[in-house]
C-alpha positions as CSV (number, residue, x, y, z in Angstrom):
1,M,49.7,-105.0,99.9
2,S,49.1,-109.1,100.6
3,S,51.4,-111.2,99.6
4,T,48.7,-113.8,99.0
5,S,47.3,-111.1,96.2
6,P,46.1,-113.5,93.6
7,I,46.4,-110.0,90.9
8,H,50.5,-110.1,91.9
9,E,50.9,-113.6,92.2
10,T,49.2,-113.8,88.6
11,S,51.4,-110.4,88.0
12,D,54.9,-112.4,89.2
13,R,54.1,-115.5,87.5
14,Y,53.5,-113.7,84.3
15,V,57.1,-111.8,84.1
16,D,58.5,-115.7,85.0
17,D,56.6,-117.2,82.0
18,F,57.6,-114.1,80.2
19,A,61.2,-113.8,80.9
20,R,61.2,-118.4,80.1
21,L,59.5,-117.5,76.5
22,D,61.4,-114.5,75.7
23,P,64.6,-114.9,76.7
24,I,66.0,-111.6,75.1
25,S,63.5,-109.4,76.6
26,A,64.9,-110.8,79.6
27,T,67.9,-110.0,79.7
28,Y,66.7,-106.1,78.7
29,L,64.5,-106.0,81.6
30,G,67.3,-107.9,84.0
31,V,66.0,-111.1,84.5
32,T,68.7,-113.6,84.7
33,G,69.0,-116.9,84.1
34,Y,68.5,-117.5,80.6
35,E,71.8,-115.8,79.3
36,H,72.5,-118.5,77.1
37,Q,68.8,-118.8,75.0
38,L,67.5,-116.9,72.6
39,T,63.8,-115.6,72.1
40,D,62.1,-118.3,69.3
41,Y,61.0,-115.7,67.0
42,S,58.9,-118.2,65.2
43,P,55.1,-118.2,64.6
44,D,54.8,-121.2,66.8
45,G,57.0,-119.3,69.7
46,V,54.9,-116.1,68.9
47,R,51.7,-118.1,69.3
48,A,53.2,-119.6,72.8
49,Q,54.0,-115.9,73.7
50,A,50.4,-114.7,73.1
51,D,48.6,-117.6,74.7
52,V,50.6,-117.3,77.7
53,A,49.6,-113.6,78.2
54,A,45.8,-114.2,77.3
55,A,45.6,-116.5,80.1
56,A,47.1,-114.4,82.9
57,L,44.8,-111.0,81.1
58,R,41.7,-113.2,81.7
59,A,43.0,-113.9,84.9
60,V,44.2,-111.1,86.1
61,G,40.9,-109.1,85.1
62,A,38.5,-111.8,86.5
63,A,40.0,-111.0,90.3
64,T,38.9,-109.1,92.5
65,P,40.9,-106.5,94.1
66,G,41.8,-106.5,97.9
67,D,43.2,-102.9,98.3
68,E,44.4,-99.5,96.3
69,S,47.5,-102.0,95.6
70,D,45.5,-104.2,93.8
71,K,43.4,-102.0,91.9
72,V,46.7,-100.2,90.4
73,A,48.2,-103.6,89.6
74,Q,45.1,-104.6,88.1
75,A,44.7,-101.4,85.4
76,V,48.5,-101.3,84.6
77,F,48.1,-105.0,83.9
78,V,45.1,-105.2,81.9
79,E,46.0,-102.0,80.4
80,R,49.8,-102.9,79.2
81,V,48.9,-106.8,78.6
82,G,45.9,-106.4,76.9
83,A,47.8,-103.8,74.4
84,E,50.2,-106.4,73.5
85,L,47.4,-108.4,73.3
86,A,45.9,-106.7,70.5
87,M,49.5,-106.5,68.9
88,H,49.6,-110.1,68.7
89,E,45.5,-111.1,67.3
90,A,46.7,-108.5,64.6
91,G,49.1,-110.2,63.3
92,L,52.1,-107.4,64.4
93,V,54.4,-109.1,66.5
94,V,54.8,-112.1,64.1
95,S,55.4,-109.9,61.2
96,A,57.2,-107.5,63.0
97,L,60.7,-106.3,61.2
98,N,62.3,-102.5,61.1
99,V,65.1,-100.7,61.0
100,I,65.1,-100.0,65.0
101,A,63.0,-101.9,67.1
102,S,62.3,-105.9,65.9
103,P,63.7,-109.7,66.5
104,I,65.9,-108.7,63.5
105,Q,67.7,-106.4,65.6
106,H,66.9,-107.8,69.4
107,V,68.8,-111.2,68.3
108,R,72.2,-108.7,67.6
109,S,71.6,-106.2,69.8
110,V,71.1,-108.6,73.1
111,F,74.8,-109.0,72.9
112,D,75.3,-105.4,73.7
113,L,73.9,-105.7,77.1
114,M,75.6,-109.4,78.2
115,P,78.8,-109.4,80.6
116,T,82.1,-110.1,79.7
117,E,84.4,-110.4,83.4
118,T,84.1,-113.7,83.6
119,E,84.7,-116.6,81.7
120,A,81.5,-118.0,82.5
121,D,80.0,-114.7,81.3
122,W,81.8,-115.8,77.8
123,A,80.4,-119.2,78.1
124,A,76.9,-117.5,77.9
125,I,78.2,-115.4,75.1
126,A,79.3,-118.6,73.0
127,A,75.6,-120.4,73.7
128,R,74.1,-117.7,72.8
129,M,76.1,-116.9,69.8
130,A,75.4,-121.0,68.6
131,A,71.7,-120.2,69.1
132,V,71.8,-117.4,66.0
133,P,71.0,-119.7,63.6
134,A,67.8,-121.1,64.9
135,A,66.2,-118.0,66.4
136,L,67.0,-116.5,62.5
137,A,65.4,-119.1,61.1
138,G,62.5,-119.0,63.4
139,I,62.5,-115.3,62.0
140,R,62.6,-116.9,58.3
141,A,59.3,-118.7,59.3
142,A,57.5,-116.0,60.9
143,Q,58.0,-113.5,57.7
144,S,57.1,-116.5,55.7
145,Y,53.8,-116.8,57.3
146,S,53.4,-113.9,57.5
147,A,53.4,-112.8,54.0
148,D,51.4,-115.9,53.2
149,N,49.1,-114.1,55.0
150,G,49.1,-110.8,53.6
151,L,50.9,-109.1,56.1
152,V,54.4,-107.7,54.9
153,V,55.8,-104.2,55.8
154,A,57.1,-101.8,52.9
155,V,59.4,-102.4,51.1
156,R,61.4,-99.9,51.8
157,Q,62.2,-101.5,55.4
158,V,63.2,-104.6,54.3
159,R,65.3,-103.5,51.7
160,K,67.4,-101.4,54.8
161,V,66.5,-104.7,56.7
162,A,68.8,-106.4,54.8
163,E,71.1,-104.0,54.7
164,Q,71.7,-103.9,57.8
165,C,71.8,-108.1,58.2
166,A,74.9,-107.7,55.9
167,T,77.1,-105.3,57.4
168,W,76.2,-107.3,60.4
169,A,77.9,-110.5,58.9
170,G,80.6,-108.9,57.9
171,G,79.9,-108.7,54.1
172,S,80.9,-105.0,53.3
173,G,84.8,-106.7,54.0
174,E,84.5,-105.6,57.6
175,P,84.5,-108.2,60.3
176,S,81.2,-109.1,61.3
177,Y,79.8,-107.6,64.5
178,F,80.5,-111.2,65.8
179,D,84.0,-111.1,65.2
180,G,83.8,-107.7,67.4
181,V,82.2,-109.1,70.5
182,I,84.8,-112.2,70.9
183,A,87.5,-109.7,70.4
184,A,87.9,-108.7,73.8
185,A,87.6,-112.3,74.9
186,T,91.5,-112.5,75.7
187,D,91.6,-114.3,79.3
188,V,89.7,-117.6,78.2
189,P,90.4,-121.1,77.9
190,D,91.5,-122.3,74.2
191,S,88.4,-124.2,73.9
192,L,86.3,-121.4,75.0
193,R,88.0,-119.4,72.3
194,A,87.4,-122.0,70.1
195,D,83.3,-122.2,71.0
196,L,83.6,-118.2,70.7
197,A,84.7,-118.3,66.9
198,A,82.6,-121.3,66.1
199,G,79.4,-119.5,66.8
200,A,80.5,-116.0,66.0
201,T,80.8,-117.9,62.4
202,A,78.0,-119.6,62.1
203,A,76.3,-116.1,63.5
204,A,77.1,-114.1,60.9
205,A,76.7,-116.9,58.0
206,A,73.0,-117.1,59.8
207,Y,72.8,-113.0,59.2
208,G,74.2,-113.3,55.6
209,E,71.4,-115.8,54.7
210,L,69.1,-113.6,56.6
211,A,70.2,-110.5,54.2
212,E,69.5,-112.8,51.0
213,F,66.3,-114.0,52.2
214,L,65.0,-110.6,52.5
215,R,65.8,-109.1,49.2
216,A,65.2,-112.0,47.3
217,E,61.9,-114.1,48.7
218,L,60.8,-111.1,50.9
219,A,61.1,-108.2,49.4
220,P,59.4,-108.9,46.0
221,K,56.2,-110.1,48.2
222,A,56.5,-106.4,50.5
223,R,54.1,-103.7,49.8
224,Q,55.1,-100.6,48.0
225,K,53.7,-97.9,50.1
226,D,54.9,-97.0,53.9
227,A,51.4,-95.8,55.0
228,V,50.1,-98.6,57.3
229,G,46.5,-97.4,57.2
230,P,44.0,-97.0,60.4
231,D,43.6,-100.1,62.6
232,I,47.1,-100.8,62.3
233,Y,48.5,-97.1,63.2
234,G,45.9,-96.8,66.0
235,L,46.8,-100.5,67.7
236,S,50.2,-99.5,67.4
237,L,50.0,-95.8,69.0
238,R,47.7,-97.4,71.6
239,Y,50.4,-99.8,72.2
240,F,53.3,-97.3,71.7
241,N,51.3,-94.4,74.1
242,G,48.8,-96.2,76.4
243,A,45.7,-94.4,75.2
244,T,43.4,-94.3,72.4
245,V,42.7,-90.7,70.4
246,D,41.0,-89.9,67.6
247,L,43.7,-90.2,64.9
248,T,41.4,-87.8,62.2
249,E,42.7,-85.5,65.1
250,L,45.5,-86.1,65.7
251,N,46.7,-86.4,61.8
252,Q,45.4,-82.5,61.7
253,W,47.1,-81.5,64.5
254,G,50.1,-82.7,63.3
255,W,50.1,-81.2,59.8
256,D,49.4,-77.7,61.6
257,E,52.1,-78.7,63.5
258,F,54.5,-79.4,60.5
259,S,52.7,-76.2,58.6
260,R,53.4,-73.6,62.0
261,I,57.5,-75.5,62.7
262,E,57.7,-74.6,58.1
263,T,56.1,-71.5,58.3
264,E,58.3,-70.2,61.8
265,M,61.6,-71.8,59.8
266,R,61.1,-69.0,57.4
């Protein structure tokens, strides 16, 4: 592989740009330098991610592979980033909301991945907790924007995510999730401990406010049915499986398997 390969250079540069615009994913991927930041999930933040992806996709797609390594890198990049960009263009990234893996969970779960061995580690956690209210405000803006454009998830998802937010905020009478994180900071200076406490309080309050927003403002706009239709399902299937399949055939296979398993259980 040539160190000056345009395909590899563009791919490497895209990783850097991706990490800069999505600090939470950077932590998931082990890219350091962004531990004190959170991702901007607002419509503008998501649009910036899509713009960077589109520019990189054009550059990689237009490049001429110089060797087999280039060919493989180009094919993988075009498939993966192309699938991601298709999700952006359909509005499925800015409107993402579910109980497993959407921005609301990412903001909370990134703290599970952060080291806590040193004072610098705890300082990064304090800074990130202080950024939670702004990150959740961006999510609220994204959900409002998506609702105004007719793209809202099923009401069952909205209500369950609201329950999650309330739990993490300490709404059940238990300490908030963030209080639980900072409880382990037993050997840090008093000033840092104060920053951690302030960050935890602000983050918990922001999740409580988000729970209320989901219940009072977004849920009334959400659809009643869980089904998303063939267009969204097809895009999601491509994104998660890296393949384009016949949806009718797949649906029939699923029901056949369901019937087979049910029969076998009887």
